C-alpha positions, 0 to 999 in steps of 0.5 A: 496624586494631583488631579492632572496626573490622575486625569492622564492615568484614567485617559492611558488606561481608556486607550489601552483598554480600548487597543485591547479590544480592537486586537480582540475583535480583529482576532476573532475576525481573522479566525473566522475568515480562516475557518470560512477559507479552510472550509472552502478549500477542504470541504468543497468538492472543487475550488473555482478560479480564472486564470492560470495564475490564479491557480498558482497563488491558490496553491502558494497560499494554501499549499505553499510546500507543493507549490515550491515542490513543483517550482523547483521541479522539471516540469516547473523549471520548464514551463510546465504549469498547472493546466497542462497536466490537470486538464480538468483546470480547463473548466475552472474547476480545481479539485479538492485536496481530500479527493485524492486521500479519499481514493480518487487517485486519477486527478492526473492520468497517466494517459495525460503524462504520456502526451510527454512521456509516451515511451514511459508510459508504454512500458507502464502499460506492460506491467502488472501494476495496472491489473493492480485494481483488479487484484486487489478487489479480488479477495476477501481481505479487501471486501471485509474492509467495506465495513472499515472504509477508513481502513480500506482507503489508507490500507488497499487503494493507497497502493492499488488504486494509486499504482493502477491509475497514476505515475505518482505512485513511483514518482512524487507528484509535484517534484517529479524527480526521485531521490538519487543513489545512494539515498534511493536504492529502491527506486520508490518501489518499497512504498508498497513493496514491503511488510510481512506480506511481501518483503521485497524492500526487507530481503533486499536490504539484507542482501549482498546486492544492496550493500554493492549498491550502497557502495556504486549506486547499482544494482537497483530494483529496476537494474534487475527488474527492467531492460536497459530498453524501457526502464518503466517496463517492469517485466512480468514473473507471475502469469508468463510462460518462463515466469520472467526467467529469460530477462532475469538470467539476462540481466543476471549476466551483467554482473555473474556467469550464466553458469552461477546465475543459473545455479543460484536461480534453481536453488531459488525454485527449489526453495519455492517449491519446498515452501509451497508443500509445507503450506500444502500439507497444513491446508490439507490438516484443515480441510480435514477438519471441515470435512470432518465437520469438526470446523465450520468455515468463518465469515472470513472464508470464501468458498469453492464450488464444493463448498470448501473454504479456499484457504488461499491468498484470495479466499482467506482473510486475517479477520473474521476467522478462527484461531486455526484459520488465522494461523493458516493466513499467516502461514501462507501469506506472511512466513511463505512469502517471506521465505520466497522473497528471501530467497528470490532476493538472496537474503539468507536471514530473510530466507532462513529465519524470518521465513523458513523458521516461521514457516515451520512454527506457523505448521506446527501451530496448525497441527498441534491446534488440529489435534486439539480440536478433534480431541475436543470435539470427542470429549464434547461428544462422549461427555455431551458437553455444550461449549459457548461461543462469542459472537465475532467482533464486527466492525462498525459499518458491517453488514455481514453481506460484504463477500456475497458478490465476490466469487 
């Protein structure tokens, strides 16, 4: 190779190496900057900003999906800007997004929405939703999760806190609109009203009503559970003198004769009554074990004024309990609820096979387990046998005092 060629080759190698090192340096610098920005956006409790345009720029850069939803929403199209809803922005502070996920859902309060949507707000105020936080905190399951905060936030607060403190539990946050039928037949109610403890969604979706709704757009949840005067006022069933029956019967007559509706609802009442009779019978079996000293109350049980475990929705958990108490929880909280919700939504399979059949299965398991425990107690007493009990699993942040203030 000629000397000149070697010289050019050496020069080119130096140039390539220099460009490579410059690229690495730039990449590292970008990475460090992104980390700082991420820390500022996620870890800080608030993000400082100045005028409205800066807030929009911040959202557009950091959360472009939410920015696009807002821009294309009714709010965005009509000039309802960030500071109109986020009143705290007037103090030049933007709440960090993580606060919402950690349970601080009311960064925009219903009272703020009421400034434009007064009628809807008044309807919501009359629903049981406003008491959702109170309901959730008055049972052992919520308090036992004091030792498991992440599950308490995701498993309890994400439904109860949100629906009691915001409008965004039912309405999407930045897009505002709800999907229209047939994509949305359950009106957003399915976000909470589903699962083994209250399977309204599953029951409705296996009913004739749902089949009709897919074809015509109605009935949806709000068709039956609200009135035309105010679709945000979901009328109460529990805690009212007639259990909401007067309004429900009126809504039924939009499609059915009064005679048919009365007969159908009477059958629902009969199923609920018989379901509760089975649950009460199982409860008596377990209470007998307590009275005879065969079964000791578990850490996950709340005691009544007589020192007896309640064995109901308030006082019994799925965790921190004995096997027979766990069966009792599944009996009333899962099987019983499924039978009743299945009947109330006129879903034959849910009322019978998912509900009543499972109810019987759990009742028989409780009966057989109680008989086994009584036999075991007699054998232990007669033979002088001591059995070894394994310690109950504890959550990593559990103190053992989670239920002391619950009454």
